N, C-alpha and C positions, 0 to 999 in steps of 0.2 A: 504494499498500501503505500502510495505518496503523499508527502503533503509540501506544504511550504513556508519555509522558513525566512520572515524578514532580519534584514541586517543592516547595519549601516556601516558602509565602507570606510576607508581612512579619507576621503576627501570631503565625506557628511553626507552622501548618498543612500537613501533607501535601496536595497537591492532586495527581492523578493527569490529566492533559489528554493528551484524545485528539490526534495529530498527522494529516494537518496541520489548524491551528484554522484553521477557515472564514467561521463564523459567530460573531461578538461581541454579546454586548448588556453595555452599561457603564453602570453606575448611579452615576458620579460626574463630575460635571462636566468639573472638570479634566484626568481622566486622558482623558475623551472627545477633547477636543481634543489631548490628548499622541500619542493613537494617529492622530490624522490626519496631527499634525506629524513622525511616524518612519515615515509611509508604509505605516499599518494600517489608513486610513479604509476601503477597500473591503472590509475583513475585518466592519465595523460594521453590525449588522443591527438593531439596537434601544439608544434612551438614554431617559431622563428629561426629564420638562419643563422641567429647570433647565440642560440640555446647551444651550446657546446658542453655541459656538463649536467651529468655524469656522461662522459664521452660513450660508451657502449651502446646504454641504453638509450639516450637522444639519437644513434645514429639511424637508425629503422623507422624513427616517426616519421608524418609527415610535416615537412615545412610548407608555411601557410605564408610567408614574405617576412619580411623586414619587420622592425619594432614601430618605425613610423609609417608604413607602407603596407597592408596586406591585401592577398586576394581574396575578396568576400567570397567568391564562389566555394575556393577551397574551405574556406571556414563553414559555410552553409551545408557542404557534402559533410563534413563532419559531426554536424548535428550536437553541438556540444552542451551539456548542461548549465555550465558555467563559462564563462572566458574572464582570465585575470588578464590586468592590466596595470601599469603604473604613471602615476600623473605625468613626470617629468621625461619618462622613457618614450611613453607613445601618445599619440596627437588627441585633443579633442575631439577632433572630428572623426578620428577613428573610433572613441569611445559612440560617441553621440550614433555612428552607423549602426555598430553591433550593438548598441542596446535597442534598438529598434526589433532586433530580433532575439535576442537571448539577454538572461541574466550576465551583467558587466561589472564585477566588483575589482574597484580601482584601490591600489596602494597609493602612498604617498611618504617617503621617507628622507629625514635630513638630519636624524641623530638614531645614538645607539637604541635607547629608550622607544624610540618609534621600531626599531627593528626586532624588538622585541615583542611588541603589541602584534607585529605582523605575525610570527611565527606562532603565538598563543590564538590568535583568530582565526587563521588557517587551519589549526590543529582541531578547534573547537567547533568549526563550521563542517568539517569532514570528519568529525568523529574521531580523531588520533590525538585526544588532547593531552595524553600522558605522556606520547614521545613528543609531541611540540614542546611539553614542559621540562624535559629530559634534555631537548635540543637547546633552550633558553639557558637553561641552569648552566650547561658545561661551555656555554660561549660567555657567559656573565663569568664565571671562575676562570677562563681563560684570559679576560681583557682586566681582572684583578691583578694577574701577574706580568701584566707589562709592568718593565724595571724602565726607568726614565733616567738616564746619567745626566743629560746636559739638555736644555731646550735648543732647539735652532731656529734659527729665521731661516725660511725658505722659501723659494718659488718652485710651484708644481705644474708644469705643463703638459696639457692633454693634446695640444696637436699642433700641425706645423702648416706654414703658408696659409693662412696666417698663422703666427705665433698665438695659442689660447691658452688660457689658465682658469683658475675655479673661483669663485669667490665665497665670501663669507657664509650664504647662506644655504650651500651644497653640505651633502652628506660626506663628499672628500673632504672639506677643511674639516670638518668636525673628526673623521679619523686620523687626518693628519694631527690634530690636537691631541689625541688622546696617544697619539705616537711620540709625542713630545717635538712637534716641530709648530712652529706661529708662523703662519702663512703671511706674506707681506701684502698679500691684493688682498681688499676684502670690499670691493664696490660690488660689482655686476655678479651674475650667476658665474657665468663664462666670457669672461671680456679678451677680447683681441688685445697683444700687446706686443709692442715694436722693439727691434733691436735695440734701439737705444732707449728705453724703458728698462730692457734688461739690463745692461750695463751702469745704467744710475743707480739700479738696486742695490741696497746693503743688506748683503744676505749671507747665510753660511754656507748654504749649500742649495743648489739646483737639482730637481728631483724629475727626472722625465720617464711617464708612463708608458707601460707597455700597451695600454688603449685609451681611447679611440685611435689614436693615432699609432702606429707600432714605432716606437723611437727607438733606434740600435744605436750601435759602437758609432758608426759613422755621424751620428747625430751629436753624439759627445763631442769628438772633433769640432764640428762644425760651430757648436758653440761653446768649445772654451777659447774659440778667438775672442767671444764676446768679454768671457768672463774670465781669463790667464788664471786667475789666482782662487779659485772658486771650485773646491767638490762640484762634479757633475756626476749623478748616477742613475742608472735604470734601476726604475722599481717595477713592480707588479702590480699594474693598475687594478684588476679582478680585488686584489685583497685591500686595496683602499677605498674601491667600489661598490664592492656586488654586497649586497647586505643577504641575510639567509645565513643557511650554512659554510657558506665558505669562511665568514667570520671565524668559525673553528681555527681556521690557520692565519689569521693576521696577525693575533698579540706576538705568537712565536717569530712571524716576521718581520714585526715593529722592533723587537728586541735584537733582532740579528741587525737591523740598520743602524741601532744605537751602537750597539757594539764597534761595528765597521766604522762610522763615523768617528768613535772614539777614538780609535787605533789612527786614523789619519789625521786627527786634530791635534793629537800629541804633540 
């Protein structure tokens, strides 16, 4: 017997979800991984091309497009009971088009507390409350074990041509702070930044993210001409920007970065 459960998503929308949920399309890479982690992977019937974890399980799933543009017919053919989106990664137009036919639950994440809410709410909606709670507690314990040796003034770049950074109202900014980094750009969400501005910034370290732009060693050499006396490090963007189960791995990675910079700065 099915029934309808009314819930409020993370941007305050009332969403009526028909139970039991048996078919989920997830349009958020980090949440796709989370669903598998808490025991809901068997319900996932469609994902984006950017959903890459867990690798083996995702490989055989239908891909419905990207995070900004999906193939509506492909989603319709999958007949989802629920579509999971994110306020930042997916567009308003996409959500509005999808919710004409299907329940759409939208997440919104800017800090660790909201990550915990996401995990617990998805667990509650889908009947895996204990699994979700166990994951949330494990992540909380891991973050309590971050050891900050020193706070470093940093610039974090996510794009090239033009260079783009992150602002203070982003999840990445929050994660940088937890990892011991004080980000020097705090205005817009994802501001463009000129080479001249980069040269003039008073920073201790420049961090180049592996995503969305895949910075490589050759880009370190390019930027070292602007900052000849500043350490430049390639960093794993997933561990700074993915919320959900990938957060289990972020604290140990942040501790390694702290140790690495401690050795460089001695």
